[in-house]
DSSP file (Angstrom, degrees, kcal/mol; ACC not computed):
  #  RESIDUE AA STRUCTURE BP1 BP2  ACC     N-H-->O    O-->H-N    N-H-->O    O-->H-N    TCO  KAPPA ALPHA  PHI   PSI    X-CA   Y-CA   Z-CA
    1    1 A M              0   0    0      0, 0.0     2,-0.4     0, 0.0     0, 0.0   0.000 360.0 360.0 360.0 134.5  -31.1   37.0  118.4
    2    2 A M        -     0   0    0      2,-0.0     2,-0.4     0, 0.0     0, 0.0  -0.805 360.0-156.3 -99.3 132.6  -32.2   33.4  118.5
    3    3 A H        -     0   0    0     -2,-0.4     2,-0.4     2,-0.0     0, 0.0  -0.860   6.8-165.6-105.5 141.7  -34.1   31.9  121.4
    4    4 A R        -     0   0    0     -2,-0.4     2,-0.3     2,-0.0    -2,-0.0  -0.992  11.9-140.9-129.6 130.9  -34.0   28.2  122.2
    5    5 A C        -     0   0    0     -2,-0.4     2,-0.4     1,-0.0    -2,-0.0  -0.698  22.8-122.3 -87.3 139.2  -36.4   26.4  124.5
    6    6 A A        -     0   0    0     -2,-0.3     2,-0.2    23,-0.0    27,-0.0  -0.643  25.6-135.6 -77.7 133.6  -34.9   23.7  126.7
    7    7 A S        -     0   0    0     -2,-0.4    23,-1.0     1,-0.0     2,-0.4  -0.599  11.7-138.7 -88.0 155.4  -36.6   20.3  126.1
    8    8 A V  E     -A   29   0A   0     -2,-0.2     2,-0.4    21,-0.2    21,-0.2  -0.940  14.1-160.5-116.7 135.3  -37.6   18.1  129.0
    9    9 A N  E     -A   28   0A   0     19,-3.1    19,-2.5    -2,-0.4     2,-0.6  -0.927  17.4-133.1-117.2 138.6  -37.1   14.4  129.1
   10   10 A V  E     +A   27   0A   0     -2,-0.4    17,-0.2    17,-0.2     3,-0.1  -0.817  29.7 172.2 -85.6 120.5  -38.7   11.8  131.3
   11   11 A K  E     +     0   0A   0     15,-2.7     2,-0.3    -2,-0.6    -1,-0.2   0.787  59.7   1.7-100.1 -34.5  -35.9    9.6  132.6
   12   12 A S  E     -A   26   0A   0     14,-1.0    14,-2.6   112,-0.1     2,-0.4  -0.984  52.7-164.8-157.8 141.5  -37.6    7.3  135.1
   13   13 A V  E     -A   25   0A   0     -2,-0.3     2,-0.4    12,-0.2    12,-0.2  -0.990  14.2-174.4-128.7 139.9  -41.1    6.7  136.6
   14   14 A Y  E     -A   24   0A   0     10,-2.9    10,-2.6    -2,-0.4     2,-0.4  -0.997  13.5-170.5-139.6 141.0  -41.8    4.8  139.7
   15   15 A K        -     0   0    0     -2,-0.4     8,-0.1     8,-0.2     5,-0.1  -0.999  30.0-123.7-126.7 127.5  -44.9    3.6  141.6
   16   16 A I    >   -     0   0    0     -2,-0.4     3,-2.4     6,-0.4     6,-0.1  -0.538  37.9-105.6 -68.5 128.1  -44.6    2.1  145.1
   17   17 A P  T 3  S+     0   0    0      0, 0.0    -1,-0.1     0, 0.0     3,-0.1  -0.316 107.2  18.8 -55.4 132.5  -46.1   -1.4  145.1
   18   18 A G  T 3  S+     0   0    0      1,-0.1     2,-0.8    -3,-0.0    -2,-0.1   0.219 101.9  99.4  90.0 -14.9  -49.5   -1.3  146.9
   19   19 A D    <   +     0   0    0     -3,-2.4    -3,-0.2     1,-0.1    -1,-0.1  -0.871  40.1 169.6-106.1  99.9  -49.9    2.5  146.4
   20   20 A D        +     0   0    0     -2,-0.8    -1,-0.1     1,-0.2     3,-0.1   0.241  69.3  63.2 -93.3  14.0  -52.2    3.1  143.5
   21   21 A V  S    S+     0   0    0      1,-0.1    23,-3.1    23,-0.1     2,-0.4   0.760  94.1  56.6-105.3 -34.6  -52.5    6.8  144.2
   22   22 A H  E     - B   0  43A   0     21,-0.2    -6,-0.4    -6,-0.1     2,-0.3  -0.817  51.8-178.3-112.4 142.6  -49.0    8.3  143.8
   23   23 A F  E     - B   0  42A   0     19,-2.4    19,-3.4    -2,-0.4     2,-0.4  -0.975  10.6-158.2-130.9 146.8  -46.5    8.2  140.9
   24   24 A Y  E     -AB  14  41A   0    -10,-2.6   -10,-2.9    -2,-0.3     2,-0.3  -0.946  11.3-177.4-128.0 146.6  -43.0    9.7  140.9
   25   25 A G  E     -AB  13  40A   0     15,-2.3    15,-2.5    -2,-0.4     2,-0.5  -0.992  24.3-136.1-146.6 152.5  -40.8   10.7  138.1
   26   26 A I  E     -AB  12  39A   0    -14,-2.6   -15,-2.7    -2,-0.3   -14,-1.0  -0.926  24.1-172.7-104.3 131.1  -37.4   12.1  137.1
   27   27 A F  E     -AB  10  38A   0     11,-2.7    11,-2.7    -2,-0.5     2,-0.3  -0.978   2.6-172.2-122.8 136.2  -37.4   14.8  134.5
   28   28 A T  E     -AB   9  37A   0    -19,-2.5   -19,-3.1    -2,-0.4     9,-0.2  -0.907  21.8-120.7-126.2 156.2  -34.2   16.2  133.0
   29   29 A T  E     -A    8   0A   0      7,-2.1   -21,-0.2    -2,-0.3     7,-0.1  -0.352  46.5 -86.5 -79.0 171.2  -33.4   19.1  130.7
   30   30 A S        -     0   0    0    -23,-1.0    -1,-0.2     2,-0.2     6,-0.2  -0.311  37.2-114.9 -70.1 167.0  -31.6   18.5  127.4
   31   31 A T  S    S+     0   0    0      4,-0.1     2,-0.7    -3,-0.1    -1,-0.1   0.372  88.6 101.4 -88.5   6.1  -27.9   18.3  127.5
   32   32 A N  S    S-     0   0    0      2,-0.1     2,-0.3     0, 0.0    -2,-0.2  -0.822  97.1 -25.8 -90.4 114.1  -27.6   21.5  125.4
   33   33 A G  S    S+     0   0    0     -2,-0.7     2,-0.1    -4,-0.1    -4,-0.0  -0.654 125.7  19.2  87.8-141.5  -26.8   24.4  127.6
   34   34 A L  S    S-     0   0    0     -2,-0.3     2,-0.3     1,-0.0    -2,-0.1  -0.407  73.1-159.3 -66.8 138.2  -27.8   24.3  131.3
   35   35 A I        +     0   0    0     -4,-0.1    84,-2.6    -2,-0.1     2,-0.3  -0.869  21.6 143.3-118.6 156.0  -28.5   20.9  132.6
   36   36 A G  E     - C   0 118A   0     -2,-0.3    -7,-2.1    82,-0.3     2,-0.3  -0.969  30.3-134.4-176.6 167.4  -30.6   19.8  135.6
   37   37 A S  E     -BC  28 117A   0     80,-2.2    80,-2.4    -2,-0.3     2,-0.4  -0.965  11.1-165.7-135.9 151.0  -32.9   17.2  137.0
   38   38 A A  E     -BC  27 116A   0    -11,-2.7   -11,-2.7    -2,-0.3     2,-0.5  -0.993  11.8-148.8-135.7 144.7  -36.1   17.3  139.0
   39   39 A I  E     -BC  26 115A   0     76,-2.6    75,-2.3    -2,-0.4    76,-1.4  -0.969  25.2-175.4-109.3 126.2  -38.1   14.7  140.9
   40   40 A C  E     -B   25   0A   0    -15,-2.5   -15,-2.3    -2,-0.5     2,-0.4  -0.891  18.0-142.5-124.4 153.8  -41.8   15.2  140.9
   41   41 A S  E     -B   24   0A   0     68,-0.4    68,-3.4    -2,-0.3     2,-0.3  -0.938  18.6-168.0-115.2 135.6  -44.7   13.5  142.6
   42   42 A F  E     -B   23   0A   0    -19,-3.4   -19,-2.4    -2,-0.4     2,-0.4  -0.928  15.1-139.6-126.9 150.0  -48.1   13.0  140.9
   43   43 A N  E >>  -B   22   0A   0     64,-0.4     4,-1.8    -2,-0.3     3,-0.7  -0.911  15.6-137.0-107.6 133.1  -51.5   11.9  142.1
   44   44 A I  H 3> S+     0   0    0    -23,-3.1     4,-2.8    -2,-0.4     5,-0.2   0.823 104.0  60.5 -59.8 -32.0  -53.6    9.6  139.9
   45   45 A G  H 3> S+     0   0    0    -24,-0.3     4,-2.1     1,-0.2    -1,-0.2   0.895 105.2  47.4 -62.3 -40.0  -56.7   11.7  140.6
   46   46 A T  H <> S+     0   0    0     -3,-0.7     4,-1.9     2,-0.2    -1,-0.2   0.893 111.9  50.2 -67.1 -40.4  -55.1   14.7  139.0
   47   47 A I  H  X S+     0   0    0     -4,-1.8     4,-2.1     1,-0.2    -2,-0.2   0.934 111.8  47.5 -63.1 -46.3  -53.9   12.7  136.0
   48   48 A Q  H  X S+     0   0    0     -4,-2.8     4,-1.3     1,-0.2    -2,-0.2   0.881 108.7  55.1 -63.7 -38.2  -57.4   11.3  135.5
   49   49 A E  H  < S+     0   0    0     -4,-2.1     4,-0.4     1,-0.2     3,-0.3   0.913 108.6  47.9 -61.3 -43.1  -59.0   14.7  135.8
   50   50 A V  H >< S+     0   0    0     -4,-1.9     3,-1.2     1,-0.2    54,-0.3   0.908 110.1  51.8 -64.7 -41.5  -56.7   16.1  133.0
   51   51 A F  H 3< S+     0   0    0     -4,-2.1    -1,-0.2     1,-0.3    -2,-0.2   0.697 106.4  54.4 -71.3 -17.8  -57.6   13.1  130.8
   52   52 A R  T 3< S+     0   0    0     -4,-1.3    -1,-0.3    -3,-0.3    -2,-0.2   0.544 102.7  79.2 -85.0  -8.3  -61.3   13.7  131.3
   53   53 A G  S <  S-     0   0    0     -3,-1.2     2,-0.2    -4,-0.4    -3,-0.1   0.102  94.9 -56.2 -84.8-161.4  -60.7   17.3  130.1
   54   54 A K        -     0   0    0      1,-0.1    49,-3.3    48,-0.0    50,-0.5  -0.463  43.9-133.1 -82.1 150.0  -60.3   18.8  126.7
   55   55 A F  B     -D  102   0B   0     47,-0.3    13,-2.7    13,-0.2     2,-0.3  -0.538  20.5-125.7 -88.7 164.4  -57.8   17.9  124.1
   56   56 A K  E     -E   67   0C   0     45,-2.6    45,-0.4    11,-0.3     2,-0.3  -0.840  25.8-175.5-108.5 152.4  -55.7   20.4  122.2
   57   57 A E  E     -E   66   0C   0      9,-2.6     9,-2.8    -2,-0.3     2,-0.5  -0.981  17.6-146.6-143.7 159.2  -55.5   20.7  118.4
   58   58 A Q  E     -E   65   0C   0     40,-0.3     7,-0.1    -2,-0.3     3,-0.1  -0.983   4.4-156.8-128.7 118.2  -53.5   22.7  115.9
   59   59 A A  S    S-     0   0    0      5,-0.5     2,-0.3    -2,-0.5    -1,-0.1   0.919  81.7  -0.4 -62.4 -45.1  -55.1   23.7  112.6
   60   60 A T  S >  S-     0   0    0      4,-0.2     3,-1.6     1,-0.0    -1,-0.1  -0.884  83.1 -98.5-136.8 169.4  -51.8   24.2  110.9
   61   61 A S  T 3  S+     0   0    0     -2,-0.3    -2,-0.0     1,-0.3    -1,-0.0   0.699 125.6  45.4 -65.3 -17.1  -48.2   23.9  112.0
   62   62 A S  T 3  S+     0   0    0      2,-0.1    -1,-0.3    -4,-0.0     2,-0.1   0.390  95.8  99.8-104.3   2.9  -48.0   27.7  112.4
   63   63 A S  S <  S-     0   0    0     -3,-1.6     2,-0.1     1,-0.1     3,-0.0  -0.450  79.6-102.0 -85.3 160.1  -51.4   27.9  114.3
   64   64 A A        -     0   0    0     -2,-0.1    -5,-0.5     1,-0.1     2,-0.5  -0.461  39.0-105.4 -73.5 152.4  -51.9   28.2  118.0
   65   65 A W  E     -E   58   0C   0     -7,-0.1    -7,-0.2    -2,-0.1    -1,-0.1  -0.716  47.7-178.4 -79.6 126.0  -52.9   25.1  120.0
   66   66 A L  E     -E   57   0C   0     -9,-2.8    -9,-2.6    -2,-0.5     2,-0.0  -0.884  32.1 -90.7-126.4 155.8  -56.6   25.4  120.9
   67   67 A P  E     -E   56   0C   0      0, 0.0     2,-0.3     0, 0.0   -11,-0.3  -0.361  41.5-120.4 -64.3 143.8  -59.0   23.3  122.9
   68   68 A V        -     0   0    0    -13,-2.7   -13,-0.2     1,-0.1     2,-0.1  -0.678  29.4-110.0 -83.6 136.6  -61.0   20.7  120.9
   69   69 A L    >   -     0   0    0     -2,-0.3     3,-2.1     1,-0.1     4,-0.3  -0.434  25.3-122.7 -64.7 140.7  -64.8   21.1  121.0
   70   70 A T  G >  S+     0   0    0      1,-0.3     3,-1.6     2,-0.2    -1,-0.1   0.842 109.9  59.5 -55.7 -38.0  -66.4   18.3  123.0
   71   71 A N  G 3  S+     0   0    0      1,-0.3    -1,-0.3     0, 0.0    -2,-0.1   0.592  98.8  60.0 -71.8  -8.0  -68.6   17.2  120.0
   72   72 A K  G <  S+     0   0    0     -3,-2.1    -1,-0.3     2,-0.1    -2,-0.2   0.477  81.9  98.4 -93.9  -3.9  -65.5   16.6  117.9
   73   73 A V  S <  S-     0   0    0     -3,-1.6     4,-0.1    -4,-0.3    19,-0.1  -0.744  73.4-131.7 -87.5 125.4  -64.1   13.9  120.3
   74   74 A P        -     0   0    0      0, 0.0    -2,-0.1     0, 0.0    -1,-0.1  -0.194  29.2 -82.4 -73.6 166.0  -64.9   10.4  119.1
   75   75 A E  S    S+     0   0    0      2,-0.1     2,-0.1     1,-0.1    17,-0.1  -0.935 112.7  45.8-112.3 140.2  -66.4    7.5  121.1
   76   76 A P  S    S-     0   0    0      0, 0.0    -1,-0.1     0, 0.0     3,-0.1   0.531 104.9-122.1 -68.6 145.6  -65.1    5.7  122.9
   77   77 A R    >   -     0   0    0     -2,-0.1     3,-1.9     1,-0.1    -2,-0.1  -0.354  24.8-111.2 -62.6 126.3  -63.3    8.7  124.3
   78   78 A P  T 3  S+     0   0    0      0, 0.0    -1,-0.1     0, 0.0     3,-0.1  -0.318 104.6  40.1 -56.3 139.7  -59.5    8.5  124.1
   79   79 A G  T 3  S+     0   0    0      1,-0.5     2,-0.3    -3,-0.1   -28,-0.1   0.179  91.2 109.6 101.8 -15.7  -58.0    8.2  127.6
   80   80 A Q  S <  S-     0   0    0     -3,-1.9    -1,-0.5     1,-0.1     2,-0.2  -0.642  76.5-105.6 -89.5 151.3  -60.7    5.9  128.8
   81   81 A C        -     0   0    0     -2,-0.3     2,-0.3    -3,-0.1    -1,-0.1  -0.530  37.6-172.8 -74.5 140.6  -59.9    2.2  129.5
   82   82 A V        -     0   0    0     -2,-0.2     3,-0.2     1,-0.1     6,-0.0  -0.953  29.1-128.9-130.8 153.6  -61.2   -0.3  127.0
   83   83 A N  S    S+     0   0    0     -2,-0.3     2,-0.4     1,-0.3    -1,-0.1   0.858  97.6  20.0 -69.9 -35.9  -61.2   -4.1  127.1
   84   84 A D    >   -     0   0    0      1,-0.1     3,-1.6    -3,-0.0    -1,-0.3  -0.901  58.4-166.1-142.5 107.2  -59.6   -4.6  123.7
   85   85 A T  G >  S+     0   0    0     -2,-0.4     3,-1.4     1,-0.3    -1,-0.1   0.723  87.4  70.7 -66.9 -20.3  -57.6   -1.9  121.9
   86   86 A E  G 3  S+     0   0    0      1,-0.3    -1,-0.3     0, 0.0    -2,-0.0   0.699  93.2  57.8 -68.8 -16.6  -57.8   -3.9  118.7
   87   87 A T  G <  S+     0   0    0     -3,-1.6    -1,-0.3     2,-0.1    -2,-0.2   0.445  77.3 119.5 -92.0  -0.2  -61.5   -3.1  118.5
   88   88 A L    <   -     0   0    0     -3,-1.4    -3,-0.0    -4,-0.2     5,-0.0  -0.447  68.9-116.4 -67.0 134.7  -61.0    0.7  118.5
   89   89 A P    >>  -     0   0    0      0, 0.0     4,-1.8     0, 0.0     3,-0.8  -0.300  21.5-112.5 -67.5 156.2  -62.4    2.3  115.4
   90   90 A D  H 3> S+     0   0    0      1,-0.2     4,-3.1     2,-0.2     5,-0.3   0.828 115.5  63.7 -57.6 -33.5  -60.0    4.1  113.0
   91   91 A T  H 3> S+     0   0    0      1,-0.2     4,-1.8     2,-0.2    -1,-0.2   0.893 105.2  45.3 -60.7 -38.1  -61.6    7.4  113.9
   92   92 A V  H <> S+     0   0    0     -3,-0.8     4,-2.4     2,-0.2    -1,-0.2   0.928 114.2  48.0 -69.7 -45.3  -60.5    7.0  117.5
   93   93 A L  H  X S+     0   0    0     -4,-1.8     4,-2.1     1,-0.2    -2,-0.2   0.905 113.0  47.8 -63.3 -42.3  -56.9    5.9  116.5
   94   94 A N  H  X S+     0   0    0     -4,-3.1     4,-2.0     2,-0.2    -1,-0.2   0.883 110.7  52.2 -65.9 -38.0  -56.6    8.8  114.0
   95   95 A F  H  X S+     0   0    0     -4,-1.8     4,-0.9    -5,-0.3    -2,-0.2   0.929 109.1  49.9 -62.4 -44.8  -57.8   11.3  116.7
   96   96 A I  H >< S+     0   0    0     -4,-2.4     3,-0.6     1,-0.2    -2,-0.2   0.917 111.2  49.3 -60.6 -44.4  -55.2   10.0  119.1
   97   97 A R  H 3< S+     0   0    0     -4,-2.1    -1,-0.2     1,-0.2    -2,-0.2   0.871 116.9  40.8 -62.7 -38.1  -52.4   10.4  116.6
   98   98 A S  H 3< S+     0   0    0     -4,-2.0   -40,-0.3     1,-0.2    -1,-0.2   0.465 114.8  51.9 -94.2  -0.8  -53.4   13.9  115.7
   99   99 A H    <<  +     0   0    0     -4,-0.9    -1,-0.2    -3,-0.6   -42,-0.1  -0.570  57.2 153.5-133.2  70.6  -54.2   15.1  119.2
  100  100 A P        +     0   0    0      0, 0.0     2,-0.4     0, 0.0    -1,-0.1   0.556  56.8  69.3 -78.7  -6.6  -51.2   14.3  121.4
  101  101 A L        -     0   0    0    -45,-0.4   -45,-2.6     4,-0.0     2,-0.3  -0.865  67.4-142.5-117.7 146.4  -51.8   17.1  123.9
  102  102 A M  B     -D   55   0B   0     -2,-0.4   -47,-0.3   -47,-0.3   -51,-0.1  -0.693  25.7-122.6 -94.3 157.0  -54.4   17.7  126.6
  103  103 A D  S    S+     0   0    0    -49,-3.3     2,-0.3    -2,-0.3   -48,-0.1   0.835  96.4  50.0 -69.6 -33.1  -55.6   21.3  127.2
  104  104 A S  S    S-     0   0    0    -50,-0.5     2,-0.2   -54,-0.3    -2,-0.2  -0.795  84.4-124.9-106.6 150.1  -54.6   21.2  130.8
  105  105 A A        -     0   0    0     -2,-0.3     2,-0.8    -4,-0.1    -2,-0.0  -0.601  25.9-111.9 -86.8 152.3  -51.3   20.1  132.3
  106  106 A V        -     0   0    0     -2,-0.2     2,-0.2   -56,-0.0   -59,-0.1  -0.777  38.0-146.1 -81.8 111.9  -50.9   17.4  134.9
  107  107 A L        -     0   0    0     -2,-0.8   -64,-0.4   -61,-0.1     2,-0.2  -0.568   9.3-127.2 -81.3 142.0  -49.8   19.4  138.0
  108  108 A H    >   -     0   0    0     -2,-0.2     3,-1.2     1,-0.1   -66,-0.2  -0.521  33.0 -91.4 -85.9 159.5  -47.4   17.7  140.3
  109  109 A E  G >  S+     0   0    0    -68,-3.4     3,-0.9     1,-0.2   -68,-0.4  -0.225 108.5  26.4 -63.8 156.0  -48.1   17.5  144.0
  110  110 A Y  G 3  S-     0   0    0      1,-0.2    -1,-0.2    -3,-0.1    -2,-0.0   0.488 111.2-100.1  70.0   4.9  -46.9   20.2  146.4
  111  111 A E  G <  S+     0   0    0     -3,-1.2    -1,-0.2     1,-0.0    -2,-0.1   0.569 102.9  53.3  60.0  11.7  -46.9   22.7  143.5
  112  112 A K  S <  S-     0   0    0     -3,-0.9   -71,-0.3   -71,-0.1    -1,-0.0  -0.968 100.7 -74.7-160.9 162.4  -43.2   22.3  143.0
  113  113 A P        -     0   0    0      0, 0.0   -73,-0.2     0, 0.0     3,-0.1  -0.260  32.4-132.3 -59.8 149.9  -40.7   19.5  142.4
  114  114 A V  S    S+     0   0    0    -75,-2.3     2,-0.3     1,-0.3   -74,-0.2   0.841  93.0   6.1 -67.1 -34.0  -39.8   17.4  145.4
  115  115 A F  E     -C   39   0A   0    -76,-1.4   -76,-2.6     2,-0.0     2,-0.3  -0.991  65.4-177.0-151.2 142.2  -36.2   17.8  144.5
  116  116 A F  E     +C   38   0A   0     -2,-0.3     2,-0.4   -78,-0.2   -78,-0.2  -0.992   3.9 177.7-142.8 137.4  -34.2   19.9  141.9
  117  117 A K  E >   -C   37   0A   0    -80,-2.4   -80,-2.2    -2,-0.3     3,-0.6  -0.968  17.7-144.3-143.9 125.1  -30.5   19.9  141.2
  118  118 A R  E 3  S+C   36   0A   0     -2,-0.4   -82,-0.3   -82,-0.2     3,-0.1  -0.467  83.9  24.1 -78.6 158.0  -28.6   21.9  138.5
  119  119 A D  T 3  S+     0   0    0    -84,-2.6     2,-0.3    -2,-0.1    -1,-0.2   0.753 103.7  97.3  60.8  28.7  -25.6   20.4  136.8
  120  120 A L    <   -     0   0    0     -3,-0.6     2,-0.7   -85,-0.1    -3,-0.2  -0.980  58.7-152.8-147.2 133.0  -26.7   16.8  137.5
  121  121 A L        -     0   0    0     -2,-0.3    28,-1.7   -93,-0.1    29,-0.2  -0.894  14.8-158.7-108.5 104.7  -28.6   14.3  135.3
  122  122 A L  E     +F  148   0D   0     -2,-0.7    26,-0.3    26,-0.2   -84,-0.1  -0.553  13.7 176.7 -76.9 146.6  -30.5   11.8  137.4
  123  123 A T  E     +     0   0D   0     24,-3.6     2,-0.3     1,-0.3    25,-0.2   0.705  54.9  33.2-124.4 -33.3  -31.4    8.6  135.5
  124  124 A K  E     -F  147   0D   0     23,-1.1    23,-2.4  -112,-0.1     2,-0.4  -0.947  57.9-164.3-133.4 150.5  -33.2    6.1  137.8
  125  125 A L  E     +F  146   0D   0     -2,-0.3     2,-0.3    21,-0.2    21,-0.2  -0.998  11.4 173.9-139.7 136.1  -35.7    6.5  140.7
  126  126 A V  E     -F  145   0D   0     19,-2.2    19,-3.2    -2,-0.4     2,-0.4  -0.989  15.9-162.9-134.4 140.3  -37.0    4.2  143.4
  127  127 A V  E     -F  144   0D   0     -2,-0.3     2,-0.3    17,-0.2    17,-0.2  -0.947   7.9-178.6-127.9 144.3  -39.3    5.5  146.2
  128  128 A D  E     -F  143   0D   0     15,-2.4    15,-3.5    -2,-0.4     2,-0.5  -0.985  19.7-140.5-139.1 149.8  -40.2    4.0  149.5
  129  129 A K  E     -F  142   0D   0     -2,-0.3     2,-0.3    13,-0.2    13,-0.2  -0.952  25.7-172.1-109.6 129.9  -42.5    5.1  152.3
  130  130 A V  E     -F  141   0D   0     11,-2.8    11,-2.8    -2,-0.5     2,-0.5  -0.912  17.5-143.3-124.8 150.3  -41.2    4.5  155.8
  131  131 A R  E     -F  140   0D   0     -2,-0.3     2,-0.4     9,-0.2     9,-0.2  -0.943  19.5-175.1-111.4 130.9  -42.7    4.8  159.3
  132  132 A V  E     -F  139   0D   0      7,-3.2     7,-3.0    -2,-0.5     2,-0.6  -0.986  18.7-140.8-127.5 134.5  -40.5    6.0  162.1
  133  133 A E  E     +F  138   0D   0     -2,-0.4     2,-0.5     5,-0.2     5,-0.2  -0.851  23.1 178.5 -96.6 121.6  -41.5    6.3  165.8
  134  134 A I  E >  S-F  137   0D   0      3,-3.0     3,-2.0    -2,-0.6    -2,-0.0  -0.981  71.2 -19.8-125.4 118.9  -40.1    9.4  167.4
  135  135 A D  T 3  S-     0   0    0     -2,-0.5    -1,-0.1     1,-0.3     3,-0.1   0.872 128.0 -52.0  52.0  41.7  -41.0   10.1  171.1
  136  136 A G  T 3  S+     0   0    0      1,-0.2     2,-0.4    -3,-0.0    -1,-0.3   0.447 117.0 113.9  79.0  -0.6  -43.9    7.7  170.9
  137  137 A M  E <   -F  134   0D   0     -3,-2.0    -3,-3.0     2,-0.0     2,-0.4  -0.879  65.6-128.7-106.8 134.9  -45.3    9.4  167.8
  138  138 A D  E     -F  133   0D   0     -2,-0.4     2,-0.4    -5,-0.2    -5,-0.2  -0.677  26.5-173.3 -79.8 129.8  -45.5    7.7  164.4
  139  139 A S  E     -F  132   0D   0     -7,-3.0    -7,-3.2    -2,-0.4     2,-0.4  -0.970  10.3-150.3-121.3 141.5  -44.0    9.8  161.6
  140  140 A H  E     -F  131   0D   0     -2,-0.4     2,-0.3    -9,-0.2    -9,-0.2  -0.936  15.5-176.3-115.1 133.7  -44.3    8.8  157.9
  141  141 A F  E     -F  130   0D   0    -11,-2.8   -11,-2.8    -2,-0.4     2,-0.6  -0.953  23.1-138.2-129.3 146.9  -41.6    9.8  155.4
  142  142 A T  E     -F  129   0D   0     -2,-0.3     2,-0.5   -13,-0.2   -13,-0.2  -0.931  23.8-159.0-101.8 124.5  -41.2    9.4  151.6
  143  143 A V  E     -F  128   0D   0    -15,-3.5   -15,-2.4    -2,-0.6     2,-0.5  -0.904   0.7-156.5-110.1 129.7  -37.7    8.4  150.8
  144  144 A F  E     -F  127   0D   0     -2,-0.5     2,-0.6   -17,-0.2   -17,-0.2  -0.916   5.3-167.3-109.1 125.4  -36.3    8.9  147.3
  145  145 A Y  E     +F  126   0D   0    -19,-3.2   -19,-2.2    -2,-0.5     2,-0.4  -0.957  17.3 179.7-109.4 113.8  -33.4    6.9  145.9
  146  146 A A  E     -F  125   0D   0     -2,-0.6     2,-0.3   -21,-0.2   -21,-0.2  -0.954  14.8-153.9-122.5 133.7  -32.1    8.5  142.7
  147  147 A G  E     -F  124   0D   0    -23,-2.4   -24,-3.6    -2,-0.4   -23,-1.1  -0.748  11.9-159.4-101.0 152.2  -29.2    7.3  140.5
  148  148 A S  E     -F  122   0D   0     -2,-0.3   -26,-0.2   -26,-0.3   -28,-0.0  -0.746  32.3-111.8-123.6 172.9  -27.2    9.6  138.3
  149  149 A S              0   0    0    -28,-1.7   -27,-0.1    -2,-0.3    -1,-0.0   0.495 360.0 360.0 -80.8  -3.8  -25.0    9.2  135.3
  150  150 A E              0   0    0    -29,-0.2    -1,-0.2     0, 0.0   -28,-0.1   0.414 360.0 360.0-107.8 360.0  -22.0   10.2  137.4
């Protein structure tokens, strides 16, 4: 019996102007078999924490992915901001090419997608934060505008 993993595609990413903490994205399954879309919310602090962590590496194409020892990571450390990427040494560029994965995943906020729908492929996302006064109390809501291929 053959097993096939569904691939996940990033379709759209959005950041609300003025909000440098939250990022939102649409993720879809491949169109082979079951299809679906999810909208997830991410916090920049969580993203930065993962990029400060360990990288993964694979000794051979049939080996397991394992964490890279800290002393094997070149300087300047990939994932850090630099003023001029053209000045990066070849050792850093080669490390980046051969180590495309981090050891930890970037977890989305709320521990689950904000929205999930089977049998629908979402394609574009815009997000807004609105304030509504209800009975004299301010309430804040995040509104998601998502476009689909249908």
